[in-house]
PDB file of N, CA, C and O in Angstrom:
ATOM      1  N   MET A   1      35.775 -59.372 -45.236  1.00  0.00           N
ATOM      2  CA  MET A   1      35.294 -58.244 -44.479  1.00  0.00           C
ATOM      3  C   MET A   1      34.032 -58.658 -43.730  1.00  0.00           C
ATOM      4  O   MET A   1      33.206 -59.407 -44.251  1.00  0.00           O
ATOM      5  N   VAL A   2      33.896 -58.173 -42.527  1.00  0.00           N
ATOM      6  CA  VAL A   2      32.751 -58.483 -41.689  1.00  0.00           C
ATOM      7  C   VAL A   2      31.601 -57.544 -42.023  1.00  0.00           C
ATOM      8  O   VAL A   2      31.809 -56.353 -42.256  1.00  0.00           O
ATOM      9  N   ASP A   3      30.393 -58.083 -42.045  1.00  0.00           N
ATOM     10  CA  ASP A   3      29.208 -57.240 -42.207  1.00  0.00           C
ATOM     11  C   ASP A   3      28.810 -56.737 -40.828  1.00  0.00           C
ATOM     12  O   ASP A   3      28.425 -57.520 -39.960  1.00  0.00           O
ATOM     13  N   PHE A   4      28.904 -55.428 -40.629  1.00  0.00           N
ATOM     14  CA  PHE A   4      28.558 -54.834 -39.348  1.00  0.00           C
ATOM     15  C   PHE A   4      27.056 -54.617 -39.255  1.00  0.00           C
ATOM     16  O   PHE A   4      26.386 -54.368 -40.257  1.00  0.00           O
ATOM     17  N   THR A   5      26.542 -54.714 -38.045  1.00  0.00           N
ATOM     18  CA  THR A   5      25.155 -54.343 -37.823  1.00  0.00           C
ATOM     19  C   THR A   5      25.045 -52.826 -37.895  1.00  0.00           C
ATOM     20  O   THR A   5      26.052 -52.119 -37.924  1.00  0.00           O
ATOM     21  N   LYS A   6      23.815 -52.340 -37.924  1.00  0.00           N
ATOM     22  CA  LYS A   6      23.590 -50.892 -37.945  1.00  0.00           C
ATOM     23  C   LYS A   6      24.227 -50.254 -36.709  1.00  0.00           C
ATOM     24  O   LYS A   6      24.865 -49.206 -36.810  1.00  0.00           O
ATOM     25  N   GLU A   7      24.054 -50.881 -35.550  1.00  0.00           N
ATOM     26  CA  GLU A   7      24.596 -50.349 -34.305  1.00  0.00           C
ATOM     27  C   GLU A   7      26.121 -50.356 -34.305  1.00  0.00           C
ATOM     28  O   GLU A   7      26.748 -49.402 -33.843  1.00  0.00           O
ATOM     29  N   GLU A   8      26.711 -51.412 -34.814  1.00  0.00           N
ATOM     30  CA  GLU A   8      28.170 -51.476 -34.885  1.00  0.00           C
ATOM     31  C   GLU A   8      28.720 -50.396 -35.804  1.00  0.00           C
ATOM     32  O   GLU A   8      29.744 -49.781 -35.507  1.00  0.00           O
ATOM     33  N   THR A   9      28.047 -50.170 -36.905  1.00  0.00           N
ATOM     34  CA  THR A   9      28.455 -49.113 -37.829  1.00  0.00           C
ATOM     35  C   THR A   9      28.358 -47.750 -37.158  1.00  0.00           C
ATOM     36  O   THR A   9      29.211 -46.888 -37.370  1.00  0.00           O
ATOM     37  N   GLN A  10      27.324 -47.555 -36.350  1.00  0.00           N
ATOM     38  CA  GLN A  10      27.166 -46.296 -35.619  1.00  0.00           C
ATOM     39  C   GLN A  10      28.283 -46.100 -34.592  1.00  0.00           C
ATOM     40  O   GLN A  10      28.629 -44.964 -34.267  1.00  0.00           O
ATOM     41  N   ALA A  11      28.847 -47.188 -34.083  1.00  0.00           N
ATOM     42  CA  ALA A  11      29.895 -47.101 -33.062  1.00  0.00           C
ATOM     43  C   ALA A  11      31.268 -46.776 -33.646  1.00  0.00           C
ATOM     44  O   ALA A  11      32.137 -46.296 -32.920  1.00  0.00           O
ATOM     45  N   LEU A  12      31.481 -47.018 -34.912  1.00  0.00           N
ATOM     46  CA  LEU A  12      32.805 -46.839 -35.513  1.00  0.00           C
ATOM     47  C   LEU A  12      33.360 -45.418 -35.409  1.00  0.00           C
ATOM     48  O   LEU A  12      34.549 -45.268 -35.126  1.00  0.00           O
ATOM     49  N   PRO A  13      32.559 -44.363 -35.624  1.00  0.00           N
ATOM     50  CA  PRO A  13      33.132 -43.025 -35.459  1.00  0.00           C
ATOM     51  C   PRO A  13      33.668 -42.758 -34.054  1.00  0.00           C
ATOM     52  O   PRO A  13      34.667 -42.057 -33.896  1.00  0.00           O
ATOM     53  N   ALA A  14      33.017 -43.308 -33.039  1.00  0.00           N
ATOM     54  CA  ALA A  14      33.507 -43.142 -31.662  1.00  0.00           C
ATOM     55  C   ALA A  14      34.862 -43.818 -31.486  1.00  0.00           C
ATOM     56  O   ALA A  14      35.729 -43.314 -30.772  1.00  0.00           O
ATOM     57  N   VAL A  15      35.033 -44.947 -32.132  1.00  0.00           N
ATOM     58  CA  VAL A  15      36.321 -45.650 -32.071  1.00  0.00           C
ATOM     59  C   VAL A  15      37.400 -44.815 -32.754  1.00  0.00           C
ATOM     60  O   VAL A  15      38.507 -44.678 -32.233  1.00  0.00           O
ATOM     61  N   MET A  16      37.080 -44.265 -33.904  1.00  0.00           N
ATOM     62  CA  MET A  16      38.061 -43.443 -34.620  1.00  0.00           C
ATOM     63  C   MET A  16      38.451 -42.207 -33.809  1.00  0.00           C
ATOM     64  O   MET A  16      39.622 -41.830 -33.765  1.00  0.00           O
ATOM     65  N   ARG A  17      37.463 -41.580 -33.167  1.00  0.00           N
ATOM     66  CA  ARG A  17      37.768 -40.413 -32.325  1.00  0.00           C
ATOM     67  C   ARG A  17      38.655 -40.804 -31.148  1.00  0.00           C
ATOM     68  O   ARG A  17      39.547 -40.045 -30.768  1.00  0.00           O
ATOM     69  N   ALA A  18      38.423 -41.966 -30.575  1.00  0.00           N
ATOM     70  CA  ALA A  18      39.230 -42.426 -29.450  1.00  0.00           C
ATOM     71  C   ALA A  18      40.658 -42.758 -29.882  1.00  0.00           C
ATOM     72  O   ALA A  18      41.601 -42.542 -29.121  1.00  0.00           O
ATOM     73  N   LEU A  19      40.820 -43.277 -31.089  1.00  0.00           N
ATOM     74  CA  LEU A  19      42.143 -43.654 -31.575  1.00  0.00           C
ATOM     75  C   LEU A  19      42.993 -42.459 -32.006  1.00  0.00           C
ATOM     76  O   LEU A  19      44.222 -42.531 -31.994  1.00  0.00           O
ATOM     77  N   GLY A  20      42.348 -41.383 -32.378  1.00  0.00           N
ATOM     78  CA  GLY A  20      43.067 -40.212 -32.882  1.00  0.00           C
ATOM     79  C   GLY A  20      44.192 -39.724 -31.988  1.00  0.00           C
ATOM     80  O   GLY A  20      45.320 -39.584 -32.461  1.00  0.00           O
ATOM     81  N   PRO A  21      43.928 -39.457 -30.705  1.00  0.00           N
ATOM     82  CA  PRO A  21      45.008 -38.972 -29.834  1.00  0.00           C
ATOM     83  C   PRO A  21      46.170 -39.967 -29.686  1.00  0.00           C
ATOM     84  O   PRO A  21      47.331 -39.566 -29.614  1.00  0.00           O
ATOM     85  N   GLU A  22      45.850 -41.240 -29.643  1.00  0.00           N
ATOM     86  CA  GLU A  22      46.918 -42.242 -29.513  1.00  0.00           C
ATOM     87  C   GLU A  22      47.740 -42.309 -30.793  1.00  0.00           C
ATOM     88  O   GLU A  22      48.962 -42.444 -30.737  1.00  0.00           O
ATOM     89  N   MET A  23      47.081 -42.216 -31.950  1.00  0.00           N
ATOM     90  CA  MET A  23      47.809 -42.212 -33.213  1.00  0.00           C
ATOM     91  C   MET A  23      48.666 -40.954 -33.332  1.00  0.00           C
ATOM     92  O   MET A  23      49.758 -40.995 -33.898  1.00  0.00           O
ATOM     93  N   GLU A  24      48.179 -39.855 -32.807  1.00  0.00           N
ATOM     94  CA  GLU A  24      48.961 -38.622 -32.803  1.00  0.00           C
ATOM     95  C   GLU A  24      50.231 -38.816 -31.978  1.00  0.00           C
ATOM     96  O   GLU A  24      51.313 -38.380 -32.371  1.00  0.00           O
ATOM     97  N   ARG A  25      50.084 -39.477 -30.831  1.00  0.00           N
ATOM     98  CA  ARG A  25      51.234 -39.751 -29.965  1.00  0.00           C
ATOM     99  C   ARG A  25      52.241 -40.670 -30.662  1.00  0.00           C
ATOM    100  O   ARG A  25      53.449 -40.436 -30.612  1.00  0.00           O
ATOM    101  N   ILE A  26      51.733 -41.702 -31.302  1.00  0.00           N
ATOM    102  CA  ILE A  26      52.593 -42.680 -31.970  1.00  0.00           C
ATOM    103  C   ILE A  26      53.243 -42.062 -33.213  1.00  0.00           C
ATOM    104  O   ILE A  26      54.428 -42.266 -33.474  1.00  0.00           O
ATOM    105  N   GLY A  27      52.460 -41.318 -33.959  1.00  0.00           N
ATOM    106  CA  GLY A  27      52.914 -40.737 -35.226  1.00  0.00           C
ATOM    107  C   GLY A  27      52.175 -41.398 -36.374  1.00  0.00           C
ATOM    108  O   GLY A  27      52.280 -42.606 -36.587  1.00  0.00           O
ATOM    109  N   TRP A  28      51.430 -40.594 -37.106  1.00  0.00           N
ATOM    110  CA  TRP A  28      50.607 -41.121 -38.189  1.00  0.00           C
ATOM    111  C   TRP A  28      51.436 -41.750 -39.310  1.00  0.00           C
ATOM    112  O   TRP A  28      50.947 -42.621 -40.028  1.00  0.00           O
ATOM    113  N   ASP A  29      52.675 -41.317 -39.462  1.00  0.00           N
ATOM    114  CA  ASP A  29      53.494 -41.814 -40.569  1.00  0.00           C
ATOM    115  C   ASP A  29      54.320 -43.040 -40.190  1.00  0.00           C
ATOM    116  O   ASP A  29      55.087 -43.548 -41.008  1.00  0.00           O
ATOM    117  N   ARG A  30      54.173 -43.506 -38.983  1.00  0.00           N
ATOM    118  CA  ARG A  30      54.958 -44.649 -38.513  1.00  0.00           C
ATOM    119  C   ARG A  30      54.345 -45.960 -39.004  1.00  0.00           C
ATOM    120  O   ARG A  30      53.163 -46.204 -38.763  1.00  0.00           O
ATOM    121  N   PRO A  31      55.114 -46.806 -39.681  1.00  0.00           N
ATOM    122  CA  PRO A  31      54.585 -48.091 -40.169  1.00  0.00           C
ATOM    123  C   PRO A  31      54.189 -49.004 -39.009  1.00  0.00           C
ATOM    124  O   PRO A  31      54.814 -48.983 -37.949  1.00  0.00           O
ATOM    125  N   LEU A  32      53.159 -49.794 -39.223  1.00  0.00           N
ATOM    126  CA  LEU A  32      52.708 -50.722 -38.180  1.00  0.00           C
ATOM    127  C   LEU A  32      53.823 -51.666 -37.725  1.00  0.00           C
ATOM    128  O   LEU A  32      53.890 -52.023 -36.549  1.00  0.00           O
ATOM    129  N   ALA A  33      54.675 -52.060 -38.626  1.00  0.00           N
ATOM    130  CA  ALA A  33      55.767 -52.973 -38.287  1.00  0.00           C
ATOM    131  C   ALA A  33      56.747 -52.357 -37.287  1.00  0.00           C
ATOM    132  O   ALA A  33      57.513 -53.081 -36.650  1.00  0.00           O
ATOM    133  N   GLN A  34      56.731 -51.043 -37.143  1.00  0.00           N
ATOM    134  CA  GLN A  34      57.635 -50.373 -36.213  1.00  0.00           C
ATOM    135  C   GLN A  34      56.995 -50.092 -34.847  1.00  0.00           C
ATOM    136  O   GLN A  34      57.653 -49.554 -33.956  1.00  0.00           O
ATOM    137  N   LEU A  35      55.729 -50.450 -34.681  1.00  0.00           N
ATOM    138  CA  LEU A  35      55.079 -50.215 -33.398  1.00  0.00           C
ATOM    139  C   LEU A  35      55.611 -51.199 -32.352  1.00  0.00           C
ATOM    140  O   LEU A  35      55.916 -52.353 -32.654  1.00  0.00           O
ATOM    141  N   THR A  36      55.708 -50.717 -31.140  1.00  0.00           N
ATOM    142  CA  THR A  36      56.138 -51.587 -30.052  1.00  0.00           C
ATOM    143  C   THR A  36      54.952 -52.438 -29.603  1.00  0.00           C
ATOM    144  O   THR A  36      53.806 -52.178 -29.971  1.00  0.00           O
ATOM    145  N   GLN A  37      55.248 -53.445 -28.811  1.00  0.00           N
ATOM    146  CA  GLN A  37      54.184 -54.274 -28.254  1.00  0.00           C
ATOM    147  C   GLN A  37      53.249 -53.406 -27.404  1.00  0.00           C
ATOM    148  O   GLN A  37      52.032 -53.589 -27.429  1.00  0.00           O
ATOM    149  N   ASN A  38      53.818 -52.475 -26.662  1.00  0.00           N
ATOM    150  CA  ASN A  38      53.011 -51.581 -25.839  1.00  0.00           C
ATOM    151  C   ASN A  38      52.108 -50.697 -26.701  1.00  0.00           C
ATOM    152  O   ASN A  38      50.944 -50.486 -26.360  1.00  0.00           O
ATOM    153  N   ASP A  39      52.634 -50.179 -27.817  1.00  0.00           N
ATOM    154  CA  ASP A  39      51.820 -49.375 -28.724  1.00  0.00           C
ATOM    155  C   ASP A  39      50.618 -50.174 -29.232  1.00  0.00           C
ATOM    156  O   ASP A  39      49.489 -49.685 -29.221  1.00  0.00           O
ATOM    157  N   MET A  40      50.870 -51.393 -29.672  1.00  0.00           N
ATOM    158  CA  MET A  40      49.795 -52.243 -30.194  1.00  0.00           C
ATOM    159  C   MET A  40      48.778 -52.551 -29.107  1.00  0.00           C
ATOM    160  O   MET A  40      47.572 -52.520 -29.348  1.00  0.00           O
ATOM    161  N   HIS A  41      49.263 -52.843 -27.923  1.00  0.00           N
ATOM    162  CA  HIS A  41      48.373 -53.142 -26.805  1.00  0.00           C
ATOM    163  C   HIS A  41      47.464 -51.945 -26.535  1.00  0.00           C
ATOM    164  O   HIS A  41      46.254 -52.104 -26.375  1.00  0.00           O
ATOM    165  N   ARG A  42      48.046 -50.753 -26.485  1.00  0.00           N
ATOM    166  CA  ARG A  42      47.259 -49.545 -26.222  1.00  0.00           C
ATOM    167  C   ARG A  42      46.215 -49.310 -27.316  1.00  0.00           C
ATOM    168  O   ARG A  42      45.080 -48.940 -27.018  1.00  0.00           O
ATOM    169  N   LEU A  43      46.590 -49.521 -28.567  1.00  0.00           N
ATOM    170  CA  LEU A  43      45.648 -49.338 -29.666  1.00  0.00           C
ATOM    171  C   LEU A  43      44.477 -50.322 -29.562  1.00  0.00           C
ATOM    172  O   LEU A  43      43.324 -49.954 -29.783  1.00  0.00           O
ATOM    173  N   ILE A  44      44.784 -51.553 -29.229  1.00  0.00           N
ATOM    174  CA  ILE A  44      43.733 -52.570 -29.102  1.00  0.00           C
ATOM    175  C   ILE A  44      42.811 -52.245 -27.937  1.00  0.00           C
ATOM    176  O   ILE A  44      41.589 -52.304 -28.078  1.00  0.00           O
ATOM    177  N   VAL A  45      43.384 -51.901 -26.791  1.00  0.00           N
ATOM    178  CA  VAL A  45      42.574 -51.593 -25.613  1.00  0.00           C
ATOM    179  C   VAL A  45      41.687 -50.377 -25.876  1.00  0.00           C
ATOM    180  O   VAL A  45      40.501 -50.391 -25.543  1.00  0.00           O
ATOM    181  N   ILE A  46      42.248 -49.339 -26.464  1.00  0.00           N
ATOM    182  CA  ILE A  46      41.470 -48.138 -26.771  1.00  0.00           C
ATOM    183  C   ILE A  46      40.332 -48.474 -27.730  1.00  0.00           C
ATOM    184  O   ILE A  46      39.205 -48.015 -27.543  1.00  0.00           O
ATOM    185  N   THR A  47      40.620 -49.263 -28.743  1.00  0.00           N
ATOM    186  CA  THR A  47      39.611 -49.643 -29.729  1.00  0.00           C
ATOM    187  C   THR A  47      38.477 -50.426 -29.094  1.00  0.00           C
ATOM    188  O   THR A  47      37.306 -50.088 -29.269  1.00  0.00           O
ATOM    189  N   VAL A  48      38.823 -51.469 -28.357  1.00  0.00           N
ATOM    190  CA  VAL A  48      37.803 -52.323 -27.747  1.00  0.00           C
ATOM    191  C   VAL A  48      36.974 -51.539 -26.731  1.00  0.00           C
ATOM    192  O   VAL A  48      35.749 -51.655 -26.708  1.00  0.00           O
ATOM    193  N   GLU A  49      37.631 -50.752 -25.900  1.00  0.00           N
ATOM    194  CA  GLU A  49      36.921 -50.003 -24.873  1.00  0.00           C
ATOM    195  C   GLU A  49      35.981 -48.961 -25.487  1.00  0.00           C
ATOM    196  O   GLU A  49      34.836 -48.831 -25.054  1.00  0.00           O
ATOM    197  N   ALA A  50      36.450 -48.230 -26.477  1.00  0.00           N
ATOM    198  CA  ALA A  50      35.597 -47.229 -27.124  1.00  0.00           C
ATOM    199  C   ALA A  50      34.398 -47.895 -27.793  1.00  0.00           C
ATOM    200  O   ALA A  50      33.284 -47.377 -27.728  1.00  0.00           O
ATOM    201  N   PHE A  51      34.620 -49.026 -28.425  1.00  0.00           N
ATOM    202  CA  PHE A  51      33.543 -49.753 -29.088  1.00  0.00           C
ATOM    203  C   PHE A  51      32.520 -50.241 -28.067  1.00  0.00           C
ATOM    204  O   PHE A  51      31.316 -50.090 -28.273  1.00  0.00           O
ATOM    205  N   ARG A  52      32.992 -50.821 -26.974  1.00  0.00           N
ATOM    206  CA  ARG A  52      32.083 -51.330 -25.938  1.00  0.00           C
ATOM    207  C   ARG A  52      31.256 -50.209 -25.325  1.00  0.00           C
ATOM    208  O   ARG A  52      30.050 -50.360 -25.129  1.00  0.00           O
ATOM    209  N   VAL A  53      31.895 -49.096 -25.026  1.00  0.00           N
ATOM    210  CA  VAL A  53      31.184 -47.970 -24.418  1.00  0.00           C
ATOM    211  C   VAL A  53      30.098 -47.455 -25.358  1.00  0.00           C
ATOM    212  O   VAL A  53      28.959 -47.243 -24.942  1.00  0.00           O
ATOM    213  N   LYS A  54      30.448 -47.258 -26.611  1.00  0.00           N
ATOM    214  CA  LYS A  54      29.473 -46.736 -27.570  1.00  0.00           C
ATOM    215  C   LYS A  54      28.346 -47.730 -27.802  1.00  0.00           C
ATOM    216  O   LYS A  54      27.188 -47.325 -27.902  1.00  0.00           O
ATOM    217  N   MET A  55      28.652 -49.017 -27.891  1.00  0.00           N
ATOM    218  CA  MET A  55      27.608 -50.020 -28.071  1.00  0.00           C
ATOM    219  C   MET A  55      26.662 -50.033 -26.873  1.00  0.00           C
ATOM    220  O   MET A  55      25.456 -50.213 -27.043  1.00  0.00           O
ATOM    221  N   ALA A  56      27.185 -49.848 -25.676  1.00  0.00           N
ATOM    222  CA  ALA A  56      26.338 -49.783 -24.483  1.00  0.00           C
ATOM    223  C   ALA A  56      25.429 -48.559 -24.540  1.00  0.00           C
ATOM    224  O   ALA A  56      24.252 -48.642 -24.189  1.00  0.00           O
ATOM    225  N   GLU A  57      25.967 -47.429 -24.978  1.00  0.00           N
ATOM    226  CA  GLU A  57      25.154 -46.215 -25.120  1.00  0.00           C
ATOM    227  C   GLU A  57      24.041 -46.425 -26.142  1.00  0.00           C
ATOM    228  O   GLU A  57      22.899 -46.023 -25.921  1.00  0.00           O
ATOM    229  N   ILE A  58      24.378 -47.050 -27.246  1.00  0.00           N
ATOM    230  CA  ILE A  58      23.391 -47.313 -28.293  1.00  0.00           C
ATOM    231  C   ILE A  58      22.312 -48.253 -27.762  1.00  0.00           C
ATOM    232  O   ILE A  58      21.130 -48.054 -28.042  1.00  0.00           O
ATOM    233  N   ALA A  59      22.701 -49.263 -27.008  1.00  0.00           N
ATOM    234  CA  ALA A  59      21.737 -50.215 -26.452  1.00  0.00           C
ATOM    235  C   ALA A  59      20.769 -49.510 -25.505  1.00  0.00           C
ATOM    236  O   ALA A  59      19.579 -49.824 -25.490  1.00  0.00           O
ATOM    237  N   LEU A  60      21.265 -48.571 -24.723  1.00  0.00           N
ATOM    238  CA  LEU A  60      20.397 -47.824 -23.810  1.00  0.00           C
ATOM    239  C   LEU A  60      19.389 -46.975 -24.574  1.00  0.00           C
ATOM    240  O   LEU A  60      18.247 -46.823 -24.142  1.00  0.00           O
ATOM    241  N   GLU A  61      19.806 -46.428 -25.695  1.00  0.00           N
ATOM    242  CA  GLU A  61      18.906 -45.619 -26.518  1.00  0.00           C
ATOM    243  C   GLU A  61      17.788 -46.458 -27.119  1.00  0.00           C
ATOM    244  O   GLU A  61      16.675 -45.973 -27.322  1.00  0.00           O
ATOM    245  N   ASP A  62      18.092 -47.714 -27.399  1.00  0.00           N
ATOM    246  CA  ASP A  62      17.138 -48.595 -28.064  1.00  0.00           C
ATOM    247  C   ASP A  62      16.205 -49.318 -27.098  1.00  0.00           C
ATOM    248  O   ASP A  62      15.247 -49.953 -27.537  1.00  0.00           O
ATOM    249  N   GLU A  63      16.466 -49.235 -25.789  1.00  0.00           N
ATOM    250  CA  GLU A  63      15.613 -49.935 -24.832  1.00  0.00           C
ATOM    251  C   GLU A  63      14.238 -49.288 -24.773  1.00  0.00           C
ATOM    252  O   GLU A  63      14.092 -48.071 -24.887  1.00  0.00           O
ATOM    253  N   ILE A  64      13.251 -50.127 -24.593  1.00  0.00           N
ATOM    254  CA  ILE A  64      11.871 -49.648 -24.485  1.00  0.00           C
ATOM    255  C   ILE A  64      11.572 -49.450 -22.993  1.00  0.00           C
ATOM    256  O   ILE A  64      11.607 -50.407 -22.220  1.00  0.00           O
ATOM    257  N   PRO A  65      11.281 -48.219 -22.597  1.00  0.00           N
ATOM    258  CA  PRO A  65      11.011 -47.970 -21.175  1.00  0.00           C
ATOM    259  C   PRO A  65       9.633 -48.507 -20.768  1.00  0.00           C
ATOM    260  O   PRO A  65       8.629 -48.251 -21.433  1.00  0.00           O
ATOM    261  N   PHE A  66       9.609 -49.252 -19.667  1.00  0.00           N
ATOM    262  CA  PHE A  66       8.352 -49.772 -19.122  1.00  0.00           C
ATOM    263  C   PHE A  66       8.236 -49.388 -17.691  1.00  0.00           C
ATOM    264  O   PHE A  66       7.248 -49.726 -17.039  1.00  0.00           O
TER     265      PHE A  66
END
């Protein structure tokens, strides 16, 4: 398991919120082995994009204004 930074840990809820609608579309009870390549691609893209956006927001909050 990876040790997340404080900021990365703060970003995880945003990722989960972003994944919710896609998982609803796919079906929560569907095994991962039954996902299509397109389903997996969409899940990965949504995850990475949500994480990047939230990390950027967190970085802006932490900047010292001069």
